[in-house]
C-alpha positions in Angstrom: -5.2 27.9 -19.9 -1.9 28.3 -18.0 0.3 25.2 -18.1 3.0 24.6 -15.5 5.8 22.5 -16.7 7.6 20.3 -14.1 9.8 17.3 -13.8 8.4 13.8 -13.3 9.8 13.2 -9.8 7.7 13.3 -6.6 9.4 16.5 -5.3 9.1 18.3 -8.7 5.5 17.4 -9.1 4.6 18.7 -5.7 6.4 22.0 -6.5 4.3 22.2 -9.7 1.2 21.7 -7.6 2.2 24.5 -5.3 2.8 26.9 -8.3 -0.5 26.0 -10.0 -2.4 26.2 -6.8 -1.1 29.7 -6.1 -1.9 31.0 -9.6 -4.6 33.7 -9.4 -6.2 32.3 -12.6 -7.8 29.5 -10.4 -7.8 25.7 -10.5 -10.0 25.5 -13.6 -7.6 27.6 -15.7 -4.3 25.9 -14.7 -2.9 22.4 -15.2 0.4 20.6 -14.9 2.4 19.0 -17.7 5.5 16.9 -17.9 8.5 18.9 -19.2 10.1 16.6 -21.9 11.9 17.0 -25.1 9.1 15.8 -27.3 6.6 18.3 -25.7 4.5 20.1 -28.3 3.3 23.6 -27.3 -0.1 25.0 -28.2 -0.8 28.6 -29.3 -3.9 28.6 -27.0 -1.9 27.9 -23.8 0.6 29.9 -21.7 3.6 27.8 -20.4 5.4 28.5 -17.2 8.3 26.6 -15.8 7.9 25.3 -12.3 11.3 25.3 -10.6 12.0 22.9 -7.7 12.4 24.6 -4.3 12.6 22.6 -1.1 10.3 25.1 0.8 7.5 24.6 -1.8 7.9 20.9 -1.7 7.7 20.7 2.1 4.6 22.9 2.3 2.6 20.7 -0.1 4.0 17.5 1.5 3.1 18.6 5.0 -0.4 19.9 3.9 -1.2 16.5 2.4 0.1 14.7 5.5 -1.6 16.9 8.0 -4.9 17.8 6.3 -5.5 14.6 4.4 -3.9 11.3 5.4 -0.8 9.2 5.1 -2.7 6.9 2.7 -3.3 9.8 0.3 0.3 10.8 0.5 1.4 7.3 -0.3 -1.0 7.3 -3.3 0.5 10.5 -4.6 4.0 9.2 -4.2 3.2 5.9 -6.0 1.4 7.8 -8.8 4.5 9.9 -9.3 6.5 6.7 -10.0 4.2 5.8 -12.9 5.3 6.0 -16.5 2.1 7.9 -17.4 3.1 11.2 -19.0 0.0 12.8 -17.7 0.7 11.9 -14.1 1.5 15.5 -12.9 -1.9 16.8 -13.9 -3.7 13.7 -12.6 -2.0 14.2 -9.2 -3.0 17.9 -9.3 -6.7 17.1 -10.0 -6.7 14.4 -7.3 -5.3 16.8 -4.7 -7.9 19.4 -5.7 -10.6 16.9 -4.9 -8.8 15.8 -1.8 -8.5 19.2 -0.2 -12.1 19.9 -1.2 -13.6 16.7 0.3 -11.1 15.7 3.0 -9.4 12.4 4.0 -12.4 10.3 2.9 -11.7 11.1 -0.8 -9.7 7.9 -1.1 -12.9 5.9 -0.8 -14.7 7.9 -3.5 -13.6 6.0 -6.5 -16.6 7.2 -8.5 -14.8 10.5 -8.9 -12.7 10.4 -12.1 -9.6 12.1 -10.5 -9.6 9.6 -7.7 -10.2 6.7 -10.0 -7.3 7.8 -12.2 -4.9 7.9 -9.3 -6.1 4.5 -8.0 -5.3 3.0 -11.4 -1.9 4.5 -11.5 -1.2 3.2 -8.0 -2.4 -0.3 -8.9 -0.3 -0.4 -12.0 2.8 0.6 -10.1 2.0 -1.8 -7.2 1.5 -4.7 -9.6 4.8 -4.2 -11.3 6.7 -3.7 -8.1 5.2 -7.0 -6.9 6.3 -8.7 -10.1 9.8 -7.4 -9.9 10.3 -8.8 -6.4 9.6 -12.2 -8.0 11.4 -11.8 -11.4 14.5 -10.0 -10.4 17.7 -12.1 -10.7 21.1 -11.4 -9.3 24.5 -12.4 -10.7 27.9 -12.5 -9.0 30.3 -9.8 -10.3 34.2 -9.8 -10.3 34.1 -7.0 -7.6 32.3 -9.2 -5.0 28.8 -7.7 -5.1 25.6 -9.0 -6.6 24.2 -7.3 -9.7 20.5 -7.3 -10.6 19.3 -5.9 -13.9 15.8 -4.7 -14.7 13.9 -2.5 -17.2 10.5 -1.8 -15.8 7.8 0.5 -17.3 7.4 2.3 -14.0 10.0 3.6 -11.6 9.6 0.8 -9.0 13.2 0.7 -7.9 12.5 2.7 -4.6 9.6 0.3 -3.8 11.5 -3.0 -4.2 14.8 -2.0 -2.7 13.6 -2.3 0.9 12.3 -5.8 0.2 15.8 -7.0 -0.9 17.5 -5.1 1.9 15.4 -7.2 4.3 15.9 -10.4 2.5 19.7 -10.0 2.0 21.0 -7.7 4.7 24.5 -9.2 4.8 25.1 -9.1 1.0 26.5 -6.3 -1.0 24.2 -5.8 -4.0 23.3 -3.3 -6.7 20.0 -3.2 -8.6 20.3 -1.4 -11.9 17.3 0.2 -13.7 18.6 0.2 -17.2 15.7 2.4 -18.6 16.3 5.2 -16.1 20.1 4.9 -15.6 19.8 4.7 -11.9 20.7 2.1 -9.3 19.9 1.0 -5.8 23.1 0.3 -3.8 23.2 -1.8 -0.7 26.6 -2.2 1.1 26.8 -5.3 3.3 25.3 -4.6 6.8 24.3 -1.0 5.9 21.3 0.9 4.6 20.5 1.0 0.9 20.4 4.2 -1.1 19.5 5.4 -4.6 22.1 6.8 -7.1 21.7 8.4 -10.5 24.4 6.9 -12.7 26.7 8.8 -14.8 27.1 7.9 -18.5 30.4 6.2 -17.7 29.0 4.1 -14.8 26.0 3.2 -16.9 28.2 2.1 -19.8 30.4 -0.1 -17.5 27.3 -1.8 -16.1 26.0 -2.3 -19.6 29.3 -3.9 -20.6 29.5 -6.1 -17.6 25.9 -7.4 -18.0 26.4 -8.1 -21.7 29.5 -10.3 -21.3 32.3 -7.8 -20.9 33.2 -5.0 -23.3 36.0 -2.4 -22.9 38.4 -4.8 -21.1 35.8 -6.3 -18.8 36.2 -9.8 -20.4 39.1 -10.8 -18.1 37.4 -9.4 -15.0 34.3 -11.4 -15.8 36.4 -14.5 -15.8 37.5 -13.9 -12.2 33.9 -14.0 -10.9 34.4 -17.3 -9.1 31.4 -19.5 -8.8 29.0 -16.9 -10.3 28.6 -18.7 -13.6 28.4 -22.1 -12.0 25.4 -21.0 -9.9 23.8 -19.5 -13.0 24.1 -22.8 -14.8 22.7 -24.7 -11.8 19.7 -22.4 -11.8 19.1 -23.0 -15.5 19.4 -26.7 -15.0 17.0 -26.6 -12.1 14.4 -24.8 -14.2 14.7 -27.2 -17.1 14.6 -30.3 -14.8 11.4 -29.3 -13.1 9.6 -28.5 -16.4 7.1 -31.0 -17.7 7.4 -30.9 -21.5 4.0 -32.5 -22.1 2.4 -29.7 -20.2 4.3 -26.9 -21.8 1.9 -23.9 -22.4 3.7 -20.8 -23.8 0.5 -18.8 -23.9 -0.3 -19.4 -20.2 3.4 -18.8 -19.4 3.2 -15.3 -21.0 0.2 -14.5 -18.8 2.2 -15.1 -15.7 5.5 -14.0 -17.0 5.3 -11.3 -19.7 8.0 -11.2 -22.4 9.4 -7.8 -21.4 10.8 -9.2 -18.1 12.6 -12.2 -19.6 15.7 -10.5 -21.0 16.8 -9.7 -17.4 16.1 -13.2 -16.0 18.9 -15.8 -15.7 16.9 -18.8 -16.8 16.0 -17.2 -20.1 19.5 -16.1 -21.1 
């Protein structure tokens, strides 16, 4: 078995698909794996690094779009945002079935490769929907709004457009703490994604935790930010009915892993 190691991003996975597809060993003797530090090689497999090249990415991208459908391309993209470490090979197996059966493969959920991709897309979609509900913004000393989150999946590209539509005249930044990346939206302009440096990530960490490394004084100049946070907490407490408090039901609708980033639970 020949294993092609690739990165976990959408572009890198499609390059891995291109390399594995072109291997003369055939589809049954090739697979994709995520290149990561804790990867454990096997003596019975040959490992090949798949290097990102824009030409390879565009060829696979256009083939999916032209020969299959936009829906399948969207599925592949969403699956690439999943936290599943086996997502490169699952996408590869799905595309093998797709090019074999045509655009209608999306409706054939009885096929294991199709069902696996459907589950990944559903998992990513559900979390992105939850993040549009649970994400909270706080005012910063620099005049922009800061939202923190730590999702399991890389849903930042999916939710940023939602907030750009809802708050087009605000300058805001959504920080994915787990992946050290941010979505930046200057007021009145388009949003964009940015991979943060260690220094930028540390400054956001310090700001969000109350101000380390000299950020204490800056946090004190944030104006009405803290007042609005207190008003929000007061509102949440005032509408609660203590006699009907049901923590178990609450955890069903609002899992614990989202709460450290929500104002009302601080």
